[in-house]
C-alpha positions as CSV (number, residue, x, y, z in Angstrom):
1,M,97.0,115.2,91.9
2,L,97.1,112.3,94.3
3,Q,99.5,111.3,97.0
4,G,99.3,108.7,99.7
5,D,101.0,105.8,101.6
6,S,100.0,102.5,100.2
7,G,100.8,101.0,103.6
8,K,97.8,102.9,105.0
9,G,95.6,101.4,102.2
10,G,94.4,104.8,101.0
11,T,95.2,107.9,99.0
12,D,95.0,111.6,100.0
13,V,93.4,113.9,97.5
14,V,95.7,116.9,97.2
15,G,94.0,118.8,94.5
16,V,91.3,118.1,91.9
17,R,89.1,120.5,90.0
18,F,85.9,119.6,88.1
19,V,84.3,122.1,85.8
20,S,81.2,121.9,83.7
21,T,82.1,123.3,80.2
22,A,78.4,123.9,79.7
23,A,77.5,125.8,82.8
24,R,81.0,126.9,83.8
25,K,80.3,125.6,87.3
26,G,81.5,122.6,89.1
27,V,83.1,121.2,92.2
28,V,86.5,122.1,93.5
29,V,88.4,119.8,95.8
30,Q,91.6,121.4,97.0
31,S,93.2,120.0,100.1
32,F,96.0,121.5,102.2
33,A,96.3,118.2,104.0
34,K,99.4,116.1,104.4
35,G,100.1,113.2,106.7
36,G,100.0,114.2,110.3
37,M,98.9,117.8,109.7
38,R,97.0,119.6,112.4
39,L,94.7,122.7,112.3
40,V,97.2,124.7,114.2
41,Q,99.6,124.4,111.3
42,L,97.2,125.5,108.6
43,V,97.5,129.3,108.7
44,P,101.3,129.3,109.6
45,E,102.1,127.0,106.7
46,H,99.5,128.3,104.1
47,G,98.8,131.8,105.2
48,E,100.1,133.2,102.0
49,S,97.7,131.1,99.9
50,G,95.1,133.7,99.4
51,A,95.7,134.2,95.7
52,M,95.3,130.5,95.0
53,L,92.2,130.3,97.1
54,R,90.7,133.2,95.2
55,A,91.6,131.6,91.9
56,L,89.8,128.4,92.9
57,A,86.9,130.5,94.2
58,P,85.2,127.8,96.2
59,S,81.7,128.4,97.3
60,V,82.0,125.8,100.2
61,V,85.0,124.8,102.3
62,V,85.2,121.6,104.3
63,L,87.4,121.4,107.4
64,H,87.7,117.7,108.2
65,Y,89.5,116.8,111.4
66,G,90.3,113.6,113.3
67,A,93.1,111.9,115.2
68,N,95.9,114.3,114.3
69,D,94.3,117.2,116.0
70,S,92.9,115.3,119.0
71,G,96.2,113.5,119.6
72,N,98.1,116.7,119.9
73,L,95.6,118.8,121.9
74,A,96.2,120.1,125.4
75,D,93.3,122.5,125.6
76,L,89.9,122.1,123.8
77,E,89.2,125.8,124.1
78,A,92.4,126.6,122.3
79,W,91.2,124.3,119.5
80,R,87.9,126.2,119.4
81,T,89.9,129.4,119.0
82,Q,92.0,127.9,116.2
83,L,88.8,126.6,114.4
84,V,87.0,130.0,114.6
85,G,90.3,131.7,113.5
86,T,90.7,129.4,110.5
87,I,87.1,130.1,109.4
88,A,87.8,133.9,109.7
89,W,91.1,133.5,107.7
90,L,89.3,131.7,104.9
91,R,86.6,134.3,104.7
92,A,89.1,137.1,104.7
93,E,91.3,135.6,102.0
94,L,88.3,134.8,99.8
95,E,86.8,138.2,100.6
96,N,83.5,136.5,101.4
97,P,82.2,137.1,105.0
98,E,79.4,134.6,104.4
99,L,81.6,131.8,103.0
100,R,79.9,128.5,103.8
101,V,82.0,126.1,105.9
102,I,81.4,122.5,106.7
103,I,83.1,121.1,109.8
104,A,83.3,117.3,109.7
105,S,84.4,115.2,112.6
106,D,86.1,111.8,112.3
107,L,87.2,108.6,114.2
108,R,85.4,108.5,117.5
109,F,86.3,104.9,117.8
110,G,89.6,103.2,117.2
111,V,91.7,105.8,119.1
112,G,91.9,106.0,122.9
113,G,93.9,107.1,125.9
114,S,94.9,110.6,127.0
115,P,94.7,113.0,125.3
116,L,92.8,111.3,122.5
117,W,89.6,111.4,124.6
118,F,89.4,115.0,123.2
119,I,88.0,113.5,120.0
120,H,84.8,112.7,121.9
121,R,84.3,116.4,122.7
122,M,85.4,118.0,119.5
123,P,82.1,117.5,117.6
124,V,80.4,119.4,120.5
125,I,82.6,122.4,119.9
126,A,81.9,122.2,116.1
127,H,78.2,122.0,116.8
128,E,78.3,125.1,119.1
129,I,80.2,127.0,116.4
130,A,77.6,126.0,113.8
131,L,74.7,127.1,116.1
132,A,76.3,130.6,116.4
133,D,77.1,130.9,112.7
134,P,74.3,130.4,110.1
135,H,76.9,129.8,107.4
136,V,78.6,126.9,109.2
137,L,77.3,123.3,109.1
138,A,78.7,120.6,111.5
139,L,78.6,116.9,110.6
140,N,79.3,114.4,113.3
141,L,80.5,111.6,111.1
142,P,81.3,109.1,113.9
143,R,77.7,109.4,115.2
144,I,76.3,109.1,111.6
145,V,78.2,106.0,110.7
146,Q,77.5,104.4,114.0
147,E,73.8,104.9,113.5
148,E,73.7,104.0,109.8
149,Y,76.5,101.4,109.4
150,G,76.8,100.0,112.9
151,W,80.4,101.1,113.2
152,G,81.5,101.5,116.8
153,E,83.2,99.3,119.2
154,H,83.6,96.6,116.5
155,T,86.4,98.3,114.6
156,R,86.9,95.8,111.7
157,Y,86.4,98.8,109.3
158,L,89.7,100.3,110.5
159,A,93.1,99.5,109.0
160,D,94.8,100.6,112.3
161,S,94.0,102.9,115.2
162,A,93.5,106.0,113.1
163,H,92.9,105.0,109.4
164,Y,90.0,103.4,107.6
165,Q,90.3,100.4,105.3
166,P,89.8,101.3,101.7
167,Y,86.2,100.0,101.5
168,A,85.4,102.0,104.7
169,Q,86.9,105.1,103.2
170,R,84.4,104.8,100.3
171,K,81.5,104.3,102.8
172,L,82.6,107.3,104.9
173,A,82.6,109.4,101.8
174,E,79.1,108.1,101.0
175,A,77.9,109.0,104.4
176,F,79.4,112.5,104.2
177,V,77.7,113.2,100.9
178,G,74.4,111.5,101.9
179,E,74.2,113.5,105.2
180,L,75.2,116.7,103.5
181,T,72.6,116.5,100.7
182,R,69.9,115.7,103.3
183,A,71.0,118.6,105.5
184,L,70.9,121.0,102.6
185,A,67.6,119.5,101.2
186,I,69.3,118.5,98.0
187,A,67.2,115.8,96.3
188,D,69.0,112.7,95.1
189,P,67.3,111.3,92.0
190,A,68.8,107.9,92.6
191,C,67.4,107.6,96.2
192,A,63.7,108.3,96.9
193,S,64.1,107.3,100.6
194,A,64.0,110.0,103.2
195,N,67.1,108.4,104.7
196,W,70.1,108.2,102.3
197,A,71.5,105.1,104.1
198,D,68.4,103.1,103.2
199,C,69.6,103.3,99.6
200,V,73.2,102.1,100.2
201,R,72.9,99.3,102.8
202,I,70.6,96.6,104.0
203,W,70.5,95.3,107.6
204,G,70.2,91.6,108.5
205,A,70.9,89.4,111.5
206,S,74.3,87.8,111.9
207,C,74.9,84.8,114.3
208,Q,78.3,85.4,115.9
209,Q,80.1,84.6,119.1
210,G,78.3,86.6,121.7
211,G,74.9,86.1,120.1
212,C,72.9,87.8,117.4
213,R,74.1,91.1,116.0
214,L,72.7,93.2,113.1
215,E,75.1,93.7,110.3
216,P,74.8,95.7,107.0
217,D,75.2,93.8,103.8
218,F,78.4,95.4,102.7
219,E,80.2,94.4,106.0
220,V,79.0,90.8,105.5
221,L,80.4,90.7,102.0
222,Q,83.7,92.4,103.0
223,H,84.5,90.3,106.0
224,G,82.7,87.0,105.2
225,L,80.4,87.2,108.1
226,P,77.5,84.8,108.7
227,W,74.2,86.4,107.7
228,Q,70.6,85.3,108.1
229,G,69.4,87.3,105.1
230,A,68.2,90.8,104.2
231,G,65.6,92.2,106.6
232,T,66.1,89.6,109.3
233,T,66.3,90.8,112.9
234,C,67.6,89.7,116.3
235,G,64.0,89.7,117.7
236,D,62.7,87.2,120.2
237,A,59.2,86.5,119.1
238,D,58.8,83.3,121.1
239,G,59.9,85.0,124.3
240,D,62.6,82.5,125.3
241,G,65.2,85.1,125.9
242,Y,67.2,84.4,122.8
243,S,67.1,85.6,119.2
244,D,64.9,83.5,117.0
245,Q,67.4,83.7,114.2
246,C,70.3,82.6,116.3
247,P,69.0,80.1,118.9
248,P,71.4,78.8,121.6
249,G,73.3,75.6,121.1
250,G,73.2,72.4,123.1
251,R,74.0,71.8,126.8
252,E,77.6,72.7,126.3
253,D,76.8,76.2,125.1
254,L,77.0,77.6,128.6
255,N,76.5,81.3,127.7
256,R,73.7,80.3,125.2
257,D,75.1,82.4,122.3
258,G,74.9,79.5,119.8
259,F,78.6,78.7,119.9
260,V,80.7,76.4,122.0
261,D,84.0,78.2,122.4
262,A,86.5,79.8,124.7
263,V,83.9,81.8,126.6
264,D,82.1,78.6,127.6
265,L,85.4,77.0,128.6
266,T,86.2,80.0,130.8
267,M,82.8,79.7,132.5
268,L,83.3,76.0,133.1
269,L,86.8,76.5,134.6
270,A,85.5,79.3,136.8
271,A,82.9,76.9,138.2
272,W,85.3,73.9,138.6
273,G,84.6,71.8,141.6
274,T,81.2,73.4,142.3
275,A,77.7,72.3,141.8
276,D,76.9,75.1,139.4
277,P,74.0,73.8,137.3
278,V,74.9,75.8,134.3
279,A,78.5,74.4,134.0
280,D,77.5,70.9,135.3
281,I,76.9,69.5,131.8
282,N,76.4,65.9,132.7
283,A,74.2,66.9,135.8
284,D,76.1,64.7,138.2
285,G,76.2,67.3,140.9
286,S,79.8,68.5,140.4
287,V,81.7,70.4,137.7
288,G,84.7,68.3,136.7
289,G,86.6,66.3,134.1
290,S,83.6,64.7,132.4
291,D,82.0,68.1,131.9
292,I,85.1,69.6,130.3
293,A,85.4,66.5,128.1
294,A,81.8,67.0,126.9
295,L,82.5,70.7,126.2
296,L,85.6,69.9,124.2
297,G,83.7,67.3,122.3
298,A,81.2,69.9,121.2
299,W,83.8,72.6,120.5
300,G,83.0,74.8,117.6
301,S,79.4,73.5,117.1
């Protein structure tokens, strides 16, 4: 059963069950989630779901949280209490005091302001709970995708402040499964690398406004970014202070990032009427009209 809002570009999985007819084992995905739901609502709204839980008989439960919880929190310790209480409720209903629980965090970037700063601290609480309980695993997905995909302050992977674009939803799921299998020492026959991400993305240098930046291949394809090729880096082997892959432009490239654009124009205007040697393009001793004419003539190069 699937439901979702196409305006968000994604679909929520409400309930799916996969069973192997040969081994009578499989994977159960059963979500209580709905748009805007928070942890504090789980037990009050689904506290009578014990019979259904026992019928599904999951061996692992995932509690995946993000902006909904962080945006409605007033007290992190209260959220810790809710999280511990939810784990206890699941174990009691399933009559399994050693039920394995995975706590997965989400969306460190893309949301901001008070009280959404809580989302930066929530993975810490999940980690502390996991340290105290040998049957709990905490996955800090924002940190994982930042390290493995380069997601962070450049939030092109987001559809809005709290939802991923469809391609990024797939990559997030890939990161979750990859990190989980490594954490549990489950071998992936399709990936011999010790790091799962090495099998699903390739880094390369990208020459963009602001200079050289490493980008994974799937981001390059998704967003049409410039790319210098697989395995290229932003290194400066010749020691001139600039990336060898993305050398600075001509005299009009004031910030030396390889592009003549609004940043350079801003620098020139800030130096207007001075003898600033960086902004004095024609080297006549004063930053003025001829310099801005030269800059505009090279615009976009």
